[in-house]
MITIKOL-930160 format. One record per atom (N, C-alpha, C): residue number from 0; atom name; x, y, z. Coordinates in nm, 2 decimals. Layout:
<nodes>
n; atom; X; Y; Z
NUM; CA; X; Y; Z
...
</nodes>
This chain:
<nodes>
n; atom; X; Y; Z
0; N; 0.08; -0.12; 0.00
0; CA; 0.00; 0.00; 0.00
0; C; 0.09; 0.12; 0.00
1; N; 0.06; 0.22; -0.08
1; CA; 0.13; 0.35; -0.09
1; C; 0.11; 0.43; 0.03
2; N; 0.21; 0.51; 0.07
2; CA; 0.19; 0.60; 0.18
2; C; 0.13; 0.73; 0.13
3; N; 0.09; 0.81; 0.23
3; CA; 0.04; 0.94; 0.19
3; C; 0.14; 1.02; 0.12
4; N; 0.10; 1.12; 0.04
4; CA; 0.20; 1.21; -0.03
4; C; 0.26; 1.31; 0.06
5; N; 0.23; 1.31; 0.19
5; CA; 0.28; 1.40; 0.29
5; C; 0.28; 1.33; 0.43
6; N; 0.36; 1.38; 0.52
6; CA; 0.36; 1.33; 0.66
6; C; 0.24; 1.40; 0.73
7; N; 0.14; 1.32; 0.78
7; CA; 0.02; 1.39; 0.83
7; C; 0.05; 1.46; 0.96
8; N; 0.00; 1.58; 0.97
8; CA; 0.00; 1.65; 1.10
8; C; -0.12; 1.61; 1.19
9; N; -0.23; 1.58; 1.12
9; CA; -0.35; 1.54; 1.20
9; C; -0.43; 1.44; 1.12
10; N; -0.50; 1.36; 1.20
10; CA; -0.60; 1.26; 1.14
10; C; -0.73; 1.28; 1.22
11; N; -0.84; 1.30; 1.15
11; CA; -0.97; 1.33; 1.21
11; C; -1.07; 1.22; 1.16
12; N; -1.15; 1.18; 1.26
12; CA; -1.24; 1.07; 1.24
12; C; -1.38; 1.10; 1.26
13; N; -1.47; 1.05; 1.18
13; CA; -1.61; 1.03; 1.23
13; C; -1.61; 0.94; 1.35
14; N; -1.72; 0.94; 1.42
14; CA; -1.72; 0.86; 1.55
14; C; -1.80; 0.73; 1.53
15; N; -1.93; 0.74; 1.52
15; CA; -2.01; 0.62; 1.51
15; C; -2.00; 0.56; 1.37
16; N; -1.96; 0.43; 1.36
16; CA; -1.94; 0.37; 1.23
16; C; -1.80; 0.38; 1.18
17; N; -1.71; 0.46; 1.24
17; CA; -1.57; 0.47; 1.20
17; C; -1.48; 0.43; 1.31
18; N; -1.49; 0.49; 1.43
18; CA; -1.42; 0.45; 1.55
18; C; -1.49; 0.35; 1.63
19; N; -1.62; 0.38; 1.66
19; CA; -1.70; 0.30; 1.75
19; C; -1.82; 0.24; 1.68
20; N; -1.85; 0.11; 1.72
20; CA; -1.97; 0.05; 1.67
20; C; -2.07; 0.06; 1.78
21; N; -2.16; 0.15; 1.76
21; CA; -2.27; 0.17; 1.86
21; C; -2.41; 0.13; 1.81
22; N; -2.41; 0.06; 1.70
22; CA; -2.54; 0.03; 1.64
22; C; -2.63; -0.05; 1.73
23; N; -2.58; -0.14; 1.81
23; CA; -2.66; -0.23; 1.88
23; C; -2.74; -0.15; 1.99
24; N; -2.68; -0.06; 2.06
24; CA; -2.76; 0.02; 2.16
24; C; -2.85; 0.12; 2.09
25; N; -2.81; 0.18; 1.98
25; CA; -2.90; 0.26; 1.91
25; C; -3.03; 0.19; 1.86
26; N; -3.00; 0.06; 1.82
26; CA; -3.12; -0.02; 1.79
26; C; -3.20; -0.06; 1.91
27; N; -3.13; -0.09; 2.02
27; CA; -3.20; -0.12; 2.14
27; C; -3.30; -0.01; 2.19
28; N; -3.25; 0.12; 2.17
28; CA; -3.34; 0.23; 2.21
28; C; -3.46; 0.24; 2.11
29; N; -3.44; 0.21; 1.99
29; CA; -3.55; 0.21; 1.89
29; C; -3.65; 0.10; 1.93
30; N; -3.60; -0.02; 1.97
30; CA; -3.69; -0.13; 2.01
30; C; -3.78; -0.08; 2.13
31; N; -3.72; -0.01; 2.22
31; CA; -3.80; 0.04; 2.34
31; C; -3.90; 0.14; 2.29
32; N; -3.86; 0.23; 2.20
32; CA; -3.95; 0.33; 2.14
32; C; -4.07; 0.27; 2.07
33; N; -4.04; 0.17; 1.99
33; CA; -4.14; 0.10; 1.92
33; C; -4.24; 0.03; 2.01
34; N; -4.19; -0.03; 2.12
34; CA; -4.28; -0.09; 2.22
34; C; -4.37; 0.01; 2.28
35; N; -4.31; 0.12; 2.32
35; CA; -4.39; 0.23; 2.38
35; C; -4.50; 0.28; 2.29
36; N; -4.47; 0.28; 2.16
36; CA; -4.57; 0.33; 2.06
36; C; -4.66; 0.22; 2.01
37; N; -4.64; 0.10; 2.05
37; CA; -4.72; -0.01; 2.00
37; C; -4.70; -0.05; 1.86
38; N; -4.57; -0.03; 1.81
38; CA; -4.54; -0.06; 1.67
38; C; -4.44; -0.18; 1.67
39; N; -4.47; -0.27; 1.57
39; CA; -4.38; -0.38; 1.56
39; C; -4.24; -0.33; 1.52
40; N; -4.13; -0.38; 1.58
40; CA; -4.00; -0.33; 1.55
40; C; -3.94; -0.38; 1.42
41; N; -3.86; -0.30; 1.36
41; CA; -3.79; -0.35; 1.24
41; C; -3.68; -0.44; 1.27
42; N; -3.63; -0.52; 1.17
42; CA; -3.51; -0.60; 1.20
42; C; -3.39; -0.51; 1.21
43; N; -3.29; -0.56; 1.28
43; CA; -3.17; -0.49; 1.30
43; C; -3.10; -0.46; 1.17
44; N; -3.11; -0.55; 1.07
44; CA; -3.04; -0.54; 0.94
44; C; -3.10; -0.42; 0.87
45; N; -3.22; -0.37; 0.90
45; CA; -3.28; -0.26; 0.83
45; C; -3.23; -0.13; 0.90
46; N; -3.19; -0.13; 1.02
46; CA; -3.16; -0.01; 1.10
46; C; -3.01; 0.02; 1.09
47; N; -2.92; -0.09; 1.10
47; CA; -2.78; -0.06; 1.10
47; C; -2.72; 0.03; 0.99
48; N; -2.76; 0.01; 0.86
48; CA; -2.70; 0.09; 0.76
48; C; -2.73; 0.24; 0.77
49; N; -2.84; 0.28; 0.84
49; CA; -2.87; 0.42; 0.85
49; C; -2.83; 0.49; 0.97
50; N; -2.75; 0.42; 1.06
50; CA; -2.71; 0.47; 1.19
50; C; -2.63; 0.60; 1.18
51; N; -2.55; 0.61; 1.07
51; CA; -2.47; 0.73; 1.06
51; C; -2.55; 0.85; 1.03
52; N; -2.67; 0.84; 0.99
52; CA; -2.76; 0.95; 0.96
52; C; -2.83; 1.01; 1.08
53; N; -2.82; 0.94; 1.19
53; CA; -2.87; 1.00; 1.32
53; C; -3.01; 0.95; 1.35
54; N; -3.06; 1.02; 1.46
54; CA; -3.18; 0.97; 1.52
54; C; -3.30; 0.97; 1.43
55; N; -3.31; 1.08; 1.34
55; CA; -3.43; 1.08; 1.26
55; C; -3.44; 0.97; 1.16
56; N; -3.32; 0.93; 1.10
56; CA; -3.32; 0.82; 1.01
56; C; -3.34; 0.69; 1.08
57; N; -3.29; 0.67; 1.21
57; CA; -3.32; 0.55; 1.28
57; C; -3.46; 0.54; 1.32
58; N; -3.53; 0.64; 1.36
58; CA; -3.67; 0.64; 1.39
58; C; -3.75; 0.61; 1.26
59; N; -3.71; 0.67; 1.15
59; CA; -3.78; 0.65; 1.03
59; C; -3.77; 0.51; 0.98
60; N; -3.66; 0.44; 1.02
60; CA; -3.65; 0.30; 0.98
60; C; -3.75; 0.21; 1.06
61; N; -3.79; 0.26; 1.18
61; CA; -3.88; 0.19; 1.26
61; C; -4.02; 0.23; 1.25
62; N; -4.04; 0.35; 1.19
62; CA; -4.18; 0.40; 1.17
62; C; -4.19; 0.44; 1.02
63; N; -4.19; 0.35; 0.93
63; CA; -4.19; 0.39; 0.79
63; C; -4.33; 0.46; 0.75
64; N; -4.32; 0.56; 0.68
64; CA; -4.44; 0.64; 0.64
64; C; -4.48; 0.74; 0.74
65; N; -4.41; 0.75; 0.85
65; CA; -4.45; 0.85; 0.95
65; C; -4.44; 0.99; 0.90
66; N; -4.53; 1.08; 0.94
66; CA; -4.53; 1.22; 0.89
66; C; -4.40; 1.29; 0.96
67; N; -4.34; 1.38; 0.89
67; CA; -4.22; 1.44; 0.94
67; C; -4.24; 1.51; 1.08
68; N; -4.35; 1.57; 1.09
68; CA; -4.38; 1.64; 1.22
68; C; -4.39; 1.54; 1.34
69; N; -4.46; 1.43; 1.31
69; CA; -4.47; 1.32; 1.41
69; C; -4.34; 1.26; 1.44
70; N; -4.26; 1.24; 1.34
70; CA; -4.12; 1.18; 1.36
70; C; -4.04; 1.28; 1.46
71; N; -4.05; 1.41; 1.43
71; CA; -3.97; 1.50; 1.51
71; C; -4.02; 1.49; 1.66
72; N; -4.14; 1.47; 1.68
72; CA; -4.19; 1.46; 1.82
72; C; -4.14; 1.34; 1.89
73; N; -4.10; 1.24; 1.82
73; CA; -4.04; 1.12; 1.88
73; C; -3.89; 1.13; 1.91
74; N; -3.82; 1.23; 1.85
74; CA; -3.68; 1.24; 1.87
74; C; -3.64; 1.26; 2.01
75; N; -3.70; 1.35; 2.09
75; CA; -3.65; 1.37; 2.23
75; C; -3.66; 1.24; 2.31
76; N; -3.77; 1.17; 2.30
76; CA; -3.79; 1.04; 2.37
76; C; -3.69; 0.94; 2.33
77; N; -3.66; 0.93; 2.20
77; CA; -3.56; 0.83; 2.15
77; C; -3.43; 0.86; 2.21
78; N; -3.39; 0.99; 2.21
78; CA; -3.26; 1.02; 2.26
78; C; -3.25; 0.99; 2.41
79; N; -3.36; 1.01; 2.48
79; CA; -3.36; 0.97; 2.63
79; C; -3.33; 0.82; 2.64
80; N; -3.40; 0.74; 2.56
80; CA; -3.38; 0.60; 2.57
80; C; -3.24; 0.56; 2.53
81; N; -3.19; 0.62; 2.43
81; CA; -3.05; 0.59; 2.39
81; C; -2.95; 0.63; 2.50
82; N; -2.97; 0.75; 2.55
82; CA; -2.88; 0.80; 2.66
82; C; -2.87; 0.70; 2.78
83; N; -2.99; 0.64; 2.81
83; CA; -3.00; 0.55; 2.92
83; C; -2.92; 0.43; 2.90
84; N; -2.91; 0.38; 2.78
84; CA; -2.83; 0.26; 2.75
84; C; -2.70; 0.28; 2.68
85; N; -2.66; 0.40; 2.66
85; CA; -2.55; 0.44; 2.59
85; C; -2.42; 0.38; 2.65
86; N; -2.34; 0.33; 2.56
86; CA; -2.21; 0.26; 2.59
86; C; -2.22; 0.12; 2.65
87; N; -2.34; 0.08; 2.67
87; CA; -2.36; -0.06; 2.73
87; C; -2.32; -0.17; 2.63
88; N; -2.33; -0.14; 2.50
88; CA; -2.29; -0.24; 2.40
88; C; -2.19; -0.18; 2.30
89; N; -2.14; -0.06; 2.32
89; CA; -2.05; 0.00; 2.22
89; C; -1.91; -0.07; 2.23
90; N; -1.86; -0.10; 2.11
90; CA; -1.73; -0.16; 2.10
90; C; -1.64; -0.08; 2.00
91; N; -1.51; -0.09; 2.02
91; CA; -1.42; -0.02; 1.92
91; C; -1.40; -0.11; 1.81
92; N; -1.41; -0.06; 1.69
92; CA; -1.38; -0.14; 1.57
92; C; -1.24; -0.20; 1.57
93; N; -1.23; -0.32; 1.51
93; CA; -1.11; -0.40; 1.51
93; C; -0.99; -0.32; 1.46
94; N; -0.88; -0.31; 1.53
94; CA; -0.77; -0.24; 1.48
94; C; -0.76; -0.09; 1.52
95; N; -0.87; -0.04; 1.56
95; CA; -0.87; 0.11; 1.59
95; C; -0.78; 0.14; 1.71
96; N; -0.79; 0.06; 1.81
96; CA; -0.70; 0.09; 1.93
96; C; -0.55; 0.09; 1.89
97; N; -0.51; -0.01; 1.81
97; CA; -0.37; -0.01; 1.76
97; C; -0.34; 0.12; 1.68
98; N; -0.44; 0.15; 1.60
98; CA; -0.41; 0.27; 1.51
98; C; -0.40; 0.40; 1.60
99; N; -0.49; 0.42; 1.69
99; CA; -0.48; 0.54; 1.77
99; C; -0.35; 0.54; 1.86
100; N; -0.31; 0.43; 1.91
100; CA; -0.19; 0.42; 1.99
100; C; -0.07; 0.45; 1.90
101; N; -0.07; 0.40; 1.78
101; CA; 0.04; 0.43; 1.69
101; C; 0.05; 0.58; 1.65
102; N; -0.07; 0.64; 1.63
102; CA; -0.07; 0.79; 1.61
102; C; -0.01; 0.86; 1.73
103; N; -0.05; 0.82; 1.85
103; CA; 0.00; 0.89; 1.97
103; C; 0.15; 0.87; 1.97
104; N; 0.20; 0.75; 1.95
104; CA; 0.34; 0.72; 1.96
104; C; 0.42; 0.80; 1.85
105; N; 0.36; 0.82; 1.74
105; CA; 0.43; 0.90; 1.63
105; C; 0.41; 1.05; 1.65
106; N; 0.34; 1.09; 1.75
106; CA; 0.32; 1.24; 1.77
106; C; 0.23; 1.30; 1.67
107; N; 0.14; 1.22; 1.61
107; CA; 0.04; 1.28; 1.52
107; C; -0.09; 1.30; 1.59
108; N; -0.14; 1.42; 1.59
108; CA; -0.26; 1.46; 1.66
108; C; -0.38; 1.40; 1.59
109; N; -0.48; 1.36; 1.67
109; CA; -0.60; 1.30; 1.61
109; C; -0.72; 1.36; 1.68
110; N; -0.83; 1.36; 1.61
110; CA; -0.95; 1.41; 1.67
110; C; -1.08; 1.35; 1.61
111; N; -1.19; 1.40; 1.66
111; CA; -1.32; 1.34; 1.62
111; C; -1.41; 1.46; 1.57
112; N; -1.47; 1.43; 1.46
112; CA; -1.57; 1.52; 1.40
112; C; -1.70; 1.44; 1.37
113; N; -1.80; 1.46; 1.45
113; CA; -1.92; 1.38; 1.45
113; C; -2.05; 1.47; 1.43
114; N; -2.15; 1.42; 1.38
114; CA; -2.28; 1.49; 1.37
114; C; -2.36; 1.45; 1.50
115; N; -2.31; 1.37; 1.59
115; CA; -2.38; 1.34; 1.71
115; C; -2.40; 1.46; 1.80
116; N; -2.51; 1.48; 1.86
116; CA; -2.52; 1.60; 1.95
116; C; -2.42; 1.60; 2.06
117; N; -2.38; 1.72; 2.10
117; CA; -2.27; 1.73; 2.19
117; C; -2.29; 1.66; 2.33
118; N; -2.42; 1.67; 2.38
118; CA; -2.44; 1.61; 2.51
118; C; -2.42; 1.46; 2.50
119; N; -2.45; 1.40; 2.39
119; CA; -2.43; 1.25; 2.37
119; C; -2.28; 1.22; 2.35
120; N; -2.22; 1.30; 2.27
120; CA; -2.07; 1.27; 2.25
120; C; -2.00; 1.29; 2.38
121; N; -2.03; 1.39; 2.45
121; CA; -1.96; 1.42; 2.58
121; C; -1.98; 1.31; 2.69
122; N; -2.10; 1.24; 2.68
122; CA; -2.13; 1.14; 2.77
122; C; -2.07; 1.00; 2.72
123; N; -2.07; 0.98; 2.59
123; CA; -2.03; 0.85; 2.54
123; C; -1.88; 0.83; 2.55
124; N; -1.80; 0.92; 2.52
124; CA; -1.66; 0.90; 2.51
124; C; -1.60; 0.86; 2.65
125; N; -1.63; 0.93; 2.76
125; CA; -1.58; 0.89; 2.89
125; C; -1.63; 0.75; 2.94
126; N; -1.75; 0.72; 2.89
126; CA; -1.81; 0.59; 2.93
126; C; -1.74; 0.47; 2.85
127; N; -1.73; 0.49; 2.72
127; CA; -1.69; 0.38; 2.64
127; C; -1.54; 0.37; 2.62
128; N; -1.47; 0.49; 2.61
128; CA; -1.33; 0.49; 2.59
128; C; -1.26; 0.60; 2.67
129; N; -1.26; 0.58; 2.80
129; CA; -1.21; 0.69; 2.89
129; C; -1.06; 0.72; 2.87
130; N; -0.99; 0.62; 2.81
130; CA; -0.84; 0.64; 2.79
130; C; -0.81; 0.71; 2.67
131; N; -0.90; 0.74; 2.58
131; CA; -0.87; 0.82; 2.46
131; C; -0.85; 0.96; 2.49
132; N; -0.75; 1.02; 2.42
132; CA; -0.72; 1.16; 2.45
132; C; -0.71; 1.24; 2.31
133; N; -0.83; 1.26; 2.25
133; CA; -0.83; 1.33; 2.12
133; C; -0.79; 1.48; 2.14
134; N; -0.72; 1.53; 2.03
134; CA; -0.68; 1.67; 2.04
134; C; -0.79; 1.76; 2.01
135; N; -0.90; 1.71; 1.95
135; CA; -1.02; 1.79; 1.92
135; C; -1.14; 1.70; 1.91
136; N; -1.25; 1.75; 1.96
136; CA; -1.38; 1.68; 1.95
136; C; -1.48; 1.79; 1.90
137; N; -1.54; 1.77; 1.79
137; CA; -1.64; 1.86; 1.73
137; C; -1.76; 1.78; 1.71
138; N; -1.87; 1.82; 1.77
138; CA; -2.00; 1.75; 1.76
138; C; -2.09; 1.82; 1.66
139; N; -2.21; 1.76; 1.64
139; CA; -2.30; 1.81; 1.54
139; C; -2.36; 1.95; 1.58
140; N; -2.36; 1.99; 1.70
140; CA; -2.41; 2.12; 1.74
140; C; -2.30; 2.21; 1.80
141; N; -2.17; 2.17; 1.78
141; CA; -2.07; 2.26; 1.82
141; C; -2.07; 2.39; 1.74
142; N; -2.10; 2.38; 1.61
142; CA; -2.12; 2.50; 1.52
142; C; -2.26; 2.51; 1.47
143; N; -2.30; 2.61; 1.41
143; CA; -2.43; 2.62; 1.35
143; C; -2.46; 2.52; 1.24
144; N; -2.35; 2.47; 1.18
144; CA; -2.36; 2.38; 1.07
144; C; -2.29; 2.25; 1.11
145; N; -2.33; 2.14; 1.03
145; CA; -2.26; 2.01; 1.05
145; C; -2.23; 1.95; 0.92
146; N; -2.16; 1.84; 0.92
146; CA; -2.12; 1.77; 0.80
146; C; -2.25; 1.74; 0.72
147; N; -2.25; 1.76; 0.58
147; CA; -2.13; 1.77; 0.50
147; C; -2.07; 1.90; 0.48
148; N; -2.11; 2.00; 0.56
148; CA; -2.04; 2.13; 0.56
148; C; -1.90; 2.11; 0.61
149; N; -1.80; 2.18; 0.54
149; CA; -1.66; 2.16; 0.59
149; C; -1.63; 2.23; 0.72
150; N; -1.71; 2.32; 0.76
150; CA; -1.67; 2.40; 0.88
150; C; -1.64; 2.32; 1.00
151; N; -1.71; 2.21; 1.04
151; CA; -1.67; 2.13; 1.16
151; C; -1.53; 2.07; 1.14
152; N; -1.50; 2.02; 1.02
152; CA; -1.37; 1.96; 1.00
152; C; -1.26; 2.07; 1.01
153; N; -1.28; 2.19; 0.95
153; CA; -1.18; 2.29; 0.97
153; C; -1.17; 2.34; 1.11
154; N; -1.28; 2.34; 1.18
154; CA; -1.28; 2.38; 1.33
154; C; -1.19; 2.28; 1.40
155; N; -1.21; 2.15; 1.38
155; CA; -1.13; 2.05; 1.44
155; C; -0.98; 2.07; 1.41
156; N; -0.95; 2.10; 1.29
156; CA; -0.81; 2.12; 1.25
156; C; -0.75; 2.24; 1.33
157; N; -0.83; 2.35; 1.34
157; CA; -0.79; 2.46; 1.42
157; C; -0.77; 2.43; 1.56
158; N; -0.86; 2.36; 1.62
158; CA; -0.85; 2.32; 1.76
158; C; -0.72; 2.24; 1.79
159; N; -0.69; 2.15; 1.69
159; CA; -0.57; 2.06; 1.71
159; C; -0.44; 2.13; 1.66
160; N; -0.45; 2.24; 1.60
160; CA; -0.34; 2.31; 1.55
160; C; -0.27; 2.24; 1.43
161; N; -0.36; 2.19; 1.34
161; CA; -0.31; 2.12; 1.22
161; C; -0.35; 2.19; 1.09
162; N; -0.26; 2.18; 1.00
162; CA; -0.28; 2.24; 0.86
162; C; -0.38; 2.14; 0.79
163; N; -0.49; 2.19; 0.75
163; CA; -0.59; 2.10; 0.68
163; C; -0.52; 2.03; 0.56
164; N; -0.44; 2.10; 0.48
164; CA; -0.38; 2.04; 0.36
164; C; -0.28; 1.93; 0.40
165; N; -0.24; 1.92; 0.52
165; CA; -0.15; 1.81; 0.57
165; C; -0.22; 1.72; 0.67
166; N; -0.35; 1.71; 0.65
166; CA; -0.43; 1.63; 0.75
166; C; -0.52; 1.54; 0.67
167; N; -0.58; 1.44; 0.74
167; CA; -0.67; 1.34; 0.68
167; C; -0.80; 1.33; 0.75
168; N; -0.91; 1.31; 0.68
168; CA; -1.04; 1.29; 0.74
168; C; -1.09; 1.15; 0.70
169; N; -1.14; 1.08; 0.80
169; CA; -1.17; 0.94; 0.78
169; C; -1.32; 0.92; 0.82
170; N; -1.40; 0.85; 0.74
170; CA; -1.54; 0.83; 0.77
170; C; -1.60; 0.72; 0.69
171; N; -1.73; 0.69; 0.74
171; CA; -1.80; 0.58; 0.68
171; C; -1.92; 0.62; 0.60
172; N; -1.93; 0.75; 0.57
172; CA; -2.05; 0.80; 0.51
172; C; -2.01; 0.90; 0.40
173; N; -2.09; 0.91; 0.29
173; CA; -2.06; 1.01; 0.19
173; C; -2.04; 1.15; 0.24
174; N; -2.12; 1.19; 0.34
174; CA; -2.11; 1.32; 0.39
174; C; -1.97; 1.35; 0.45
175; N; -1.90; 1.24; 0.50
175; CA; -1.77; 1.26; 0.55
175; C; -1.67; 1.29; 0.44
176; N; -1.69; 1.22; 0.33
176; CA; -1.60; 1.25; 0.22
176; C; -1.62; 1.39; 0.16
177; N; -1.75; 1.43; 0.15
177; CA; -1.78; 1.57; 0.10
177; C; -1.72; 1.67; 0.19
178; N; -1.74; 1.66; 0.32
178; CA; -1.69; 1.75; 0.42
178; C; -1.54; 1.76; 0.42
179; N; -1.47; 1.64; 0.42
179; CA; -1.33; 1.64; 0.42
179; C; -1.27; 1.70; 0.29
180; N; -1.33; 1.67; 0.18
180; CA; -1.28; 1.73; 0.05
180; C; -1.29; 1.88; 0.05
181; N; -1.41; 1.93; 0.09
181; CA; -1.44; 2.07; 0.09
181; C; -1.35; 2.14; 0.18
182; N; -1.30; 2.08; 0.29
182; CA; -1.21; 2.14; 0.39
182; C; -1.07; 2.13; 0.34
183; N; -1.04; 2.06; 0.23
183; CA; -0.90; 2.05; 0.18
183; C; -0.82; 1.94; 0.24
184; N; -0.88; 1.84; 0.31
184; CA; -0.81; 1.73; 0.37
184; C; -0.80; 1.61; 0.27
185; N; -0.71; 1.52; 0.29
185; CA; -0.70; 1.39; 0.22
185; C; -0.82; 1.31; 0.28
186; N; -0.90; 1.25; 0.20
186; CA; -1.02; 1.18; 0.26
186; C; -1.00; 1.03; 0.24
187; N; -1.05; 0.95; 0.35
187; CA; -1.05; 0.81; 0.35
187; C; -1.19; 0.76; 0.38
188; N; -1.25; 0.68; 0.30
188; CA; -1.37; 0.61; 0.32
188; C; -1.35; 0.47; 0.37
189; N; -1.42; 0.43; 0.48
189; CA; -1.39; 0.29; 0.53
189; C; -1.51; 0.20; 0.51
190; N; -1.48; 0.08; 0.46
190; CA; -1.59; -0.01; 0.43
190; C; -1.64; -0.08; 0.56
191; N; -1.57; -0.07; 0.67
191; CA; -1.61; -0.14; 0.79
191; C; -1.73; -0.08; 0.86
192; N; -1.77; 0.04; 0.82
192; CA; -1.88; 0.11; 0.89
192; C; -2.01; 0.09; 0.84
193; N; -2.11; 0.18; 0.86
193; CA; -2.25; 0.16; 0.83
193; C; -2.28; 0.19; 0.69
194; N; -2.21; 0.29; 0.63
194; CA; -2.22; 0.32; 0.48
194; C; -2.35; 0.37; 0.43
195; N; -2.46; 0.37; 0.51
195; CA; -2.59; 0.43; 0.47
195; C; -2.64; 0.36; 0.34
196; N; -2.60; 0.23; 0.33
196; CA; -2.65; 0.16; 0.21
196; C; -2.58; 0.20; 0.08
197; N; -2.47; 0.28; 0.09
197; CA; -2.40; 0.33; -0.03
197; C; -2.28; 0.25; -0.06
198; N; -2.22; 0.29; -0.17
198; CA; -2.09; 0.23; -0.22
198; C; -1.98; 0.33; -0.19
199; N; -1.89; 0.30; -0.10
199; CA; -1.78; 0.40; -0.07
199; C; -1.69; 0.42; -0.19
200; N; -1.68; 0.32; -0.28
200; CA; -1.60; 0.34; -0.40
200; C; -1.65; 0.45; -0.49
201; N; -1.78; 0.49; -0.47
201; CA; -1.84; 0.59; -0.56
201; C; -1.85; 0.73; -0.50
202; N; -1.79; 0.74; -0.38
202; CA; -1.80; 0.87; -0.31
202; C; -1.69; 0.97; -0.35
203; N; -1.59; 0.93; -0.42
203; CA; -1.48; 1.02; -0.46
203; C; -1.37; 1.04; -0.35
204; N; -1.36; 0.94; -0.26
204; CA; -1.26; 0.95; -0.15
204; C; -1.12; 0.93; -0.22
205; N; -1.02; 0.98; -0.15
205; CA; -0.88; 0.96; -0.20
205; C; -0.84; 0.82; -0.18
206; N; -0.89; 0.75; -0.08
206; CA; -0.86; 0.61; -0.05
206; C; -0.99; 0.55; 0.01
207; N; -1.00; 0.42; -0.02
207; CA; -1.11; 0.34; 0.04
207; C; -1.05; 0.21; 0.10
208; N; -1.07; 0.19; 0.23
208; CA; -1.00; 0.09; 0.30
208; C; -1.09; -0.01; 0.37
209; N; -1.05; -0.13; 0.39
209; CA; -1.13; -0.23; 0.45
209; C; -1.10; -0.25; 0.60
210; N; -0.99; -0.20; 0.65
210; CA; -0.95; -0.23; 0.79
210; C; -0.86; -0.12; 0.85
211; N; -0.87; -0.10; 0.98
211; CA; -0.79; 0.00; 1.04
211; C; -0.64; -0.02; 1.03
212; N; -0.60; -0.15; 1.02
212; CA; -0.46; -0.17; 0.99
212; C; -0.41; -0.12; 0.86
213; N; -0.50; -0.12; 0.76
213; CA; -0.46; -0.06; 0.63
213; C; -0.45; 0.09; 0.64
214; N; -0.53; 0.15; 0.73
214; CA; -0.52; 0.29; 0.75
214; C; -0.39; 0.33; 0.82
215; N; -0.35; 0.25; 0.92
215; CA; -0.22; 0.27; 0.98
215; C; -0.11; 0.26; 0.88
216; N; -0.12; 0.17; 0.79
216; CA; -0.01; 0.16; 0.69
216; C; -0.01; 0.28; 0.60
217; N; -0.13; 0.32; 0.56
217; CA; -0.14; 0.44; 0.47
217; C; -0.08; 0.56; 0.54
218; N; -0.10; 0.57; 0.67
218; CA; -0.05; 0.69; 0.74
218; C; 0.09; 0.68; 0.78
219; N; 0.15; 0.57; 0.75
219; CA; 0.29; 0.55; 0.79
219; C; 0.32; 0.52; 0.93
220; N; 0.22; 0.46; 1.00
220; CA; 0.24; 0.43; 1.14
220; C; 0.22; 0.28; 1.17
221; N; 0.20; 0.21; 1.06
221; CA; 0.18; 0.06; 1.07
221; C; 0.26; -0.01; 0.97
222; N; 0.26; -0.14; 0.98
222; CA; 0.33; -0.22; 0.88
222; C; 0.26; -0.21; 0.74
223; N; 0.34; -0.20; 0.64
223; CA; 0.28; -0.19; 0.51
223; C; 0.26; -0.34; 0.46
224; N; 0.14; -0.37; 0.42
224; CA; 0.11; -0.51; 0.37
224; C; 0.19; -0.54; 0.25
225; N; 0.23; -0.66; 0.24
225; CA; 0.31; -0.71; 0.12
225; C; 0.22; -0.72; 0.00
</nodes>
């Protein structure tokens, strides 16, 4: 695998579906909401692909055909249910811990740019991965706009003190690639995430990878596969 055309100053990641697999508890919250509303729950396989799009998409998967205004009324309760079980089933994707440790050892700053609301991001990280020390965390409501707008990615670069043109953005959704490109970063789409039912090879990312170990090799902090 070829290395980056530059030594990275910073590497920034989407959260759910890229670093953490939180789909099972997001689904568990939906099951509770469906039970409260007297609705038959959808299968997990229908919900997992849309997790990266957030609570509205998840609720929509469980309540197909619901009116937009009625869906919005369910969002606060869904978030309450999710917050109550948050981090109970969250796991780190395979290879991610090695990758982040290698970035730390190499002195490369890394951070998180997510569309998840800040109160959930701030609660999830210390519960699920209290040992992580990101240089920047930007949530969906940190700024007035969120991905695919490039502003959150640029804000993370500024917080971490990194030149965007010498940084990388990694995500599992087309919006991640759009935001990273517009911010001037090298973009990586990862096939191990939720993907929103899309084809990451069609998103225009600079690289599309199958495993975090491949990302480590690309960044020059892991062994290059033969």
